[in-house]
C-alpha positions as semicolon CSV with decimal commas, in nm:
position;residue;x (nm);y (nm);z (nm)
1;M;-0,463;-2,227;0,777
2;P;-0,570;-2,368;0,410
3;S;-0,554;-2,743;0,371
4;T;-0,246;-2,853;0,145
5;S;-0,490;-3,075;-0,060
6;A;-0,658;-2,788;-0,160
7;S;-0,601;-2,636;-0,564
8;P;-0,364;-2,343;-0,535
9;L;-0,660;-2,137;-0,624
10;T;-0,871;-2,205;-0,358
11;A;-0,554;-2,206;-0,102
12;L;-0,517;-1,844;-0,211
13;K;-0,914;-1,709;-0,178
14;Q;-0,865;-1,877;0,159
15;I;-0,553;-1,708;0,314
16;R;-0,714;-1,373;0,150
17;A;-1,036;-1,397;0,416
18;E;-0,818;-1,516;0,686
19;Y;-0,582;-1,209;0,600
20;P;-0,741;-0,906;0,448
21;A;-0,538;-0,629;0,246
22;P;-0,301;-0,452;0,453
23;D;-0,375;-0,133;0,569
24;L;0,041;-0,020;0,463
25;I;0,146;-0,090;0,138
26;S;0,497;-0,020;-0,028
27;I;0,645;0,279;-0,221
28;P;0,643;0,035;-0,549
29;E;0,259;-0,081;-0,491
30;T;0,162;0,222;-0,450
31;A;0,320;0,362;-0,761
32;R;0,166;0,050;-0,971
33;R;-0,171;0,206;-0,814
34;I;-0,152;0,539;-0,890
35;G;0,026;0,522;-1,183
36;L;0,350;0,687;-1,114
37;H;0,733;0,564;-1,131
38;A;0,878;0,432;-0,781
39;D;1,203;0,658;-0,824
40;T;0,897;0,956;-0,850
41;L;0,749;0,869;-0,521
42;Y;1,028;0,792;-0,364
43;R;1,171;1,202;-0,404
44;L;0,816;1,289;-0,298
45;C;0,796;1,110;0,006
46;R;1,171;1,247;0,118
47;T;1,031;1,590;0,082
48;G;0,737;1,528;0,246
49;Q;0,541;1,617;-0,042
50;F;0,355;1,278;-0,078
51;S;0,162;1,299;0,292
52;P;-0,004;0,920;0,257
53;A;0,338;0,796;0,287
54;I;0,514;0,736;0,686
55;Q;0,882;0,604;0,694
56;I;0,898;0,319;0,927
57;G;1,276;0,280;1,042
58;G;1,398;0,262;0,684
59;R;1,108;0,176;0,474
60;W;0,833;0,371;0,346
61;R;0,488;0,291;0,374
62;V;0,195;0,388;0,215
63;S;-0,135;0,380;0,422
64;V;-0,404;0,301;0,194
65;P;-0,645;0,497;0,412
66;R;-0,480;0,831;0,376
67;L;-0,392;0,702;-0,018
68;E;-0,787;0,755;-0,065
69;R;-0,821;1,052;0,130
70;Y;-0,533;1,200;-0,080
71;L;-0,691;1,088;-0,408
72;H;-0,968;1,217;-0,371
73;G;-0,884;1,576;-0,211
74;E;-0,986;1,541;0,131
75;D;-0,616;1,490;0,284
76;S;-0,618;1,745;0,597
77;H;-0,190;1,732;0,607
78;P;0,011;1,963;0,485
């Protein structure tokens, strides 16, 4: 864990080094990354038209590796 005496920026860098970017991201984060409105992306998820998304409980999450493949036309899922 980062020390409490470190500057906020230093602490953030240490946290990012200890905890790399998650493989699953939220629909709003995905929407920001690909330039769609979150409501549009939720609709695509519900209708099965956005294959990188998976539903966990009542929440949708997007697999970053699958999103990368999907965006580059390498997605093998229907």
